[in-house]
Each structure stands twice: as structure tokens, then as C-alpha cells.
C-alpha positions as semicolon CSV with decimal commas, in nm:
position;residue;x (nm);y (nm);z (nm)
1;M;1,139;-0,853;-1,040
2;L;1,386;-1,005;-1,287
3;V;1,756;-1,002;-1,194
4;R;2,028;-1,100;-1,441
5;N;2,406;-1,085;-1,445
6;A;2,538;-0,818;-1,680
7;R;2,864;-0,688;-1,817
8;G;3,047;-0,416;-1,629
9;S;3,053;-0,340;-1,259
10;D;2,732;-0,138;-1,222
11;L;2,372;-0,221;-1,147
12;V;2,137;-0,120;-1,429
13;W;1,780;-0,070;-1,307
14;E;1,481;-0,048;-1,540
15;A;1,125;-0,006;-1,416
16;L;0,837;-0,065;-1,656
17;D;0,478;0,049;-1,622
18;E;0,172;-0,167;-1,685
19;N;0,209;-0,110;-2,061
20;G;0,573;-0,216;-2,070
21;D;0,706;0,138;-2,109
22;V;1,004;0,256;-1,902
23;W;0,901;0,501;-1,629
24;F;1,229;0,496;-1,436
25;D;1,582;0,386;-1,512
26;A;1,921;0,425;-1,353
27;Q;2,280;0,310;-1,374
28;I;2,389;0,254;-1,014
29;S;2,743;0,223;-0,886
30;L;2,801;-0,092;-0,682
31;Y;3,065;0,099;-0,485
32;D;2,832;0,331;-0,296
33;F;2,499;0,269;-0,476
34;S;2,485;0,626;-0,604
35;A;2,334;0,688;-0,946
36;V;2,589;0,729;-1,225
37;K;2,295;0,843;-1,435
38;T;1,922;0,829;-1,381
39;S;1,588;0,953;-1,510
40;D;1,477;1,053;-1,158
41;Q;1,727;1,148;-0,890
42;K;1,474;1,136;-0,604
43;I;1,382;0,774;-0,681
44;A;1,749;0,686;-0,729
45;D;1,830;0,829;-0,386
46;K;1,555;0,618;-0,230
47;L;1,686;0,310;-0,408
48;Q;2,037;0,386;-0,282
49;K;1,906;0,397;0,076
50;I;1,731;0,060;0,034
51;L;2,033;-0,113;-0,122
52;K;2,270;0,022;0,145
53;S;2,036;-0,106;0,415
54;A;2,014;-0,446;0,247
55;V;2,394;-0,472;0,246
56;R;2,407;-0,378;0,616
57;L;2,168;-0,665;0,686
58;N;2,358;-0,909;0,463
59;S;2,718;-0,815;0,391
60;E;2,739;-1,079;0,117
61;F;2,464;-0,912;-0,087
62;L;2,605;-0,762;-0,411
63;S;2,959;-0,843;-0,295
64;T;3,068;-1,016;-0,615
65;W;3,140;-0,685;-0,790
66;S;2,991;-0,818;-1,111
67;G;2,727;-0,619;-1,294
68;F;2,353;-0,674;-1,265
69;K;2,048;-0,588;-1,472
70;V;1,725;-0,553;-1,273
71;E;1,384;-0,517;-1,436
72;T;1,054;-0,457;-1,260
73;Q;0,707;-0,419;-1,408
74;L;0,389;-0,280;-1,261
75;E;0,056;-0,455;-1,311
76;F;-0,147;-0,138;-1,253
77;P;-0,117;0,235;-1,330
78;L;0,178;0,397;-1,152
79;N;-0,027;0,666;-0,980
80;W;-0,252;0,409;-0,812
81;G;0,008;0,314;-0,554
82;L;-0,135;-0,017;-0,429
83;G;0,174;-0,106;-0,228
84;S;0,439;-0,070;-0,497
85;S;0,699;0,051;-0,241
86;S;0,639;-0,237;0,000
87;T;0,641;-0,485;-0,288
88;L;0,981;-0,349;-0,392
89;L;1,114;-0,391;-0,038
90;S;0,979;-0,744;-0,024
91;L;1,139;-0,836;-0,357
92;I;1,477;-0,686;-0,265
93;G;1,458;-0,870;0,067
94;E;1,403;-1,195;-0,120
95;W;1,690;-1,118;-0,359
96;A;1,924;-1,032;-0,071
97;Y;1,817;-1,329;0,145
98;I;1,705;-1,103;0,430
99;N;1,384;-1,064;0,623
100;P;1,181;-0,799;0,437
101;F;1,044;-0,668;0,768
102;F;1,401;-0,594;0,884
103;L;1,465;-0,406;0,560
104;H;1,137;-0,217;0,595
105;F;1,218;-0,096;0,946
106;E;1,563;0,014;0,828
107;V;1,420;0,252;0,567
108;S;1,062;0,326;0,674
109;N;0,860;0,424;0,979
110;G;0,543;0,231;0,896
111;S;0,399;-0,060;1,092
112;G;0,511;-0,322;0,840
113;Y;0,152;-0,407;0,744
114;D;0,222;-0,345;0,374
115;I;0,515;-0,587;0,384
116;A;0,288;-0,858;0,521
117;C;0,038;-0,782;0,244
118;A;0,308;-0,810;-0,022
119;N;0,366;-1,173;0,079
120;A;0,004;-1,270;0,150
121;N;-0,229;-1,467;-0,075
122;G;-0,542;-1,305;0,062
123;P;-0,680;-1,075;0,335
124;I;-0,479;-1,058;0,656
125;M;-0,530;-0,957;1,017
126;Y;-0,219;-0,766;1,128
127;Q;-0,111;-0,641;1,469
128;V;0,205;-0,505;1,628
129;E;0,211;-0,537;2,005
130;N;0,516;-0,481;2,226
131;D;0,730;-0,465;1,909
132;E;0,612;-0,813;1,811
133;I;0,448;-0,863;1,471
134;Q;0,153;-1,097;1,445
135;Y;-0,054;-1,158;1,135
136;S;-0,265;-1,430;0,981
137;E;-0,470;-1,475;0,666
138;F;-0,846;-1,517;0,669
139;N;-1,123;-1,562;0,414
140;F;-1,331;-1,259;0,324
141;L;-1,593;-1,330;0,063
142;P;-1,930;-1,207;0,189
143;K;-2,240;-1,242;-0,027
144;F;-2,267;-0,863;-0,055
145;T;-1,947;-0,809;-0,257
146;K;-2,164;-0,690;-0,550
147;H;-2,235;-0,379;-0,338
148;L;-1,865;-0,295;-0,291
149;Y;-1,647;-0,076;-0,514
150;F;-1,305;0,086;-0,514
151;V;-1,279;0,445;-0,637
152;Y;-0,952;0,623;-0,714
153;L;-0,946;0,979;-0,582
154;N;-0,703;1,112;-0,848
155;V;-0,438;1,179;-0,581
156;K;-0,155;0,949;-0,475
157;Q;-0,087;1,017;-0,109
158;N;0,263;1,002;0,037
159;T;0,227;0,722;0,292
160;E;0,545;0,818;0,477
161;T;0,420;1,175;0,523
162;E;0,079;1,062;0,644
163;I;0,236;0,825;0,896
164;K;0,456;1,103;1,033
165;N;0,156;1,334;1,062
166;N;-0,083;1,090;1,226
167;A;0,093;0,797;1,395
168;D;0,181;0,982;1,716
169;K;-0,185;1,076;1,763
170;F;-0,269;0,711;1,825
171;K;0,009;0,650;2,076
172;N;-0,127;0,564;2,420
173;N;-0,485;0,589;2,289
174;T;-0,564;0,239;2,405
175;K;-0,940;0,285;2,386
176;A;-0,935;0,380;2,016
177;I;-0,683;0,110;1,927
178;N;-0,880;-0,163;2,106
179;R;-1,206;-0,059;1,944
180;I;-1,052;-0,049;1,596
181;S;-0,911;-0,397;1,656
182;A;-1,255;-0,518;1,762
183;I;-1,410;-0,364;1,450
184;S;-1,155;-0,540;1,231
185;R;-1,232;-0,875;1,390
186;A;-1,606;-0,816;1,353
187;I;-1,569;-0,726;0,983
188;S;-1,368;-1,042;0,917
189;T;-1,659;-1,265;1,023
190;N;-1,958;-1,043;0,945
191;K;-2,216;-1,159;0,690
192;S;-2,461;-0,868;0,704
193;F;-2,426;-0,576;0,462
194;T;-2,604;-0,340;0,703
195;K;-2,373;-0,434;0,989
196;F;-2,072;-0,408;0,757
197;T;-2,155;-0,047;0,666
198;E;-2,214;0,038;1,032
199;L;-1,870;-0,097;1,123
200;L;-1,704;0,095;0,839
201;Q;-1,871;0,417;0,948
202;E;-1,770;0,367;1,311
203;H;-1,410;0,299;1,205
204;E;-1,401;0,622;1,003
205;Q;-1,546;0,825;1,288
206;I;-1,289;0,693;1,538
207;V;-0,993;0,773;1,311
208;S;-1,144;1,112;1,224
209;K;-1,170;1,204;1,592
210;V;-0,818;1,087;1,678
211;I;-0,637;1,263;1,392
212;G;-0,861;1,569;1,392
213;K;-0,975;1,552;1,030
214;K;-1,312;1,510;0,868
215;T;-1,385;1,174;0,709
216;I;-1,351;1,166;0,331
217;Q;-1,727;1,124;0,304
218;E;-1,798;1,431;0,518
219;E;-1,541;1,631;0,326
220;R;-1,630;1,543;-0,033
221;F;-1,928;1,308;-0,063
222;N;-2,179;1,397;0,208
223;D;-2,477;1,344;-0,025
224;F;-2,378;0,991;-0,130
225;N;-2,622;0,711;-0,055
226;G;-2,392;0,461;0,108
227;I;-2,069;0,450;0,309
228;I;-1,724;0,558;0,192
229;K;-1,409;0,451;0,377
230;S;-1,055;0,579;0,327
231;L;-0,792;0,319;0,241
232;G;-0,418;0,346;0,300
233;A;-0,306;0,704;0,359
234;W;-0,598;0,905;0,494
235;G;-0,774;1,103;0,223
236;G;-0,587;0,979;-0,082
237;D;-0,538;0,693;-0,324
238;F;-0,846;0,468;-0,321
239;V;-1,160;0,458;-0,110
240;L;-1,385;0,161;-0,043
241;V;-1,745;0,235;-0,139
242;A;-2,037;0,034;-0,002
243;S;-2,382;0,104;-0,147
244;N;-2,689;-0,100;-0,232
245;E;-2,809;0,165;-0,481
246;G;-2,666;-0,029;-0,775
247;E;-2,368;0,004;-1,008
248;D;-2,528;0,268;-1,232
249;Y;-2,590;0,501;-0,937
250;V;-2,237;0,459;-0,803
251;K;-2,071;0,524;-1,140
252;K;-2,292;0,821;-1,226
253;Y;-2,236;0,977;-0,884
254;F;-1,858;0,956;-0,891
255;N;-1,831;1,043;-1,262
256;K;-2,035;1,355;-1,192
257;N;-1,788;1,449;-0,921
258;G;-1,485;1,396;-1,145
259;Y;-1,381;1,045;-1,044
260;H;-1,371;0,797;-1,330
261;T;-1,168;0,503;-1,198
262;I;-1,438;0,289;-1,038
263;E;-1,363;-0,079;-0,990
264;K;-1,609;-0,340;-0,871
265;F;-1,480;-0,541;-0,574
266;E;-1,544;-0,865;-0,759
267;D;-1,336;-0,754;-1,059
268;F;-1,061;-0,577;-0,865
269;V;-0,996;-0,833;-0,593
270;L;-1,124;-1,165;-0,726
271;S;-0,999;-1,152;-1,085
């Protein structure tokens, strides 16, 4: 995010896609953060909520009454998601000299995991217990990464909606939460591809049972030779695919089913 001083007394916001084209812009009043004009009122309203919350957390933020020009640019297609909202919160937190987790909890009902990811340099283990956030980075580079892929499901899920629909179902389900935590720890140190797929499948089955929905593999890909795990919001965005059938099989299978964004783990994560 690039922030510059500008003439006038408004905040001019310009968001660019991965090709450098403008996908959202707005002229925002620094009086109440409402949009004087905008290309998308819904996004402008969300931005207003974030900026108001940032000022509540730091009253000095944007208090100079001078104009600003803010420019952001995506590094991936807009419809992929990939934490663009949490990255925005993290960047505004940095700009406003406030804890991005505080800003997140002001405007969102998520766990804060995405905020931790936005500031991490690699995989993290994240946990919220008794309202206390704990997370740490760890190395995850098993020898079987050539068998892992990410596939975009052509639908960008609304994370906020999915959290509202499913979060309460996990409350007080200590058994499921503890087992999922154990699976996460096991995956972080596992070196066997067979064991890895077993852990992924168990994780999917636990979540499926708790929220009362079929796994994405049962629902759409029950004839696939391998394991498919939902990522992020259940049933949308990307899935993690684990298969030792080879790249040609994976690409042909998903292409046949109408999914053409297939990224190898090694290219997507390690590049």
C-alpha cells in the first residue's frame, strides 16, 4: 500500500488489480469517511467502517486534515481472495500505528488467523484460547510437495457469512476442537504422504460432521483418486489437492469438471 500526501482535504483511494488496472476507486471525506464519489458503494461503506475504527483506536490517525492519496495493488486475480481483506486491515493498522488484531476485532468476527498470516513469512500454527492469541511460524516443506496442488473452485466465498453460519457450531465442542488441533500439529511434523492424506481426510470428516455439510470431495469430486480439502471458507475459493496420480491426471480431471486454475504447490507457495 502506497500512501502519499495530496492536495485538498479528502482521501483519494485507488485499488489496482494484478494487471495494474483500477478495479475500485473512491474520493473519501476525512470528516466522516463517507464516499464523496466511488465506483462501488458497498466497498466504500466497508472502507468507511475500517477507517472509523482505526481512528477510534488512534485518535491522531488522519487528524492533520490534509489530503491523502492511497494506492493498493493486488498480486493475484481479484476473485481468488487469498486474504486480501486481512491484508488491507494489516496495512491500515501499520499506517495508523495500531495493532492490526485490534482493528480486525473492531470490524470482523473472525478468529484473527488471517491477520497473523498477513504478517507471517511462512506457515503458522494459530490458536485462540481464553481470548488469548498464540501463534508461531514453522517450516513445512515435505518431500511430497510435488503431489500437492491448489485448485480454484470458480466461486469466491464470503468469509464473514461462512463464519456466522458455522462458528457457533464449534462452540463447546471440545472434542472436535482438540482433535483438529492434534491433526494440525501432526501435519506440521509429518513426512509421510500417506499419513498426510489420512490426516487431511480426518480433518474434513470432523468439520463436515460438526457443521452438517458434506465435504467438498463428497459433494463434487467423489471419483477423484486422491484427497481434496477445503481451504478458507468451507466449499469455496481454493481447495488443496493431494494425489500421487501425477500432474497430467490432476489437470485433466479438474479441466473435465470445469476447473482450469490449477496451481502446483511448489509454484504457488515456493515461488
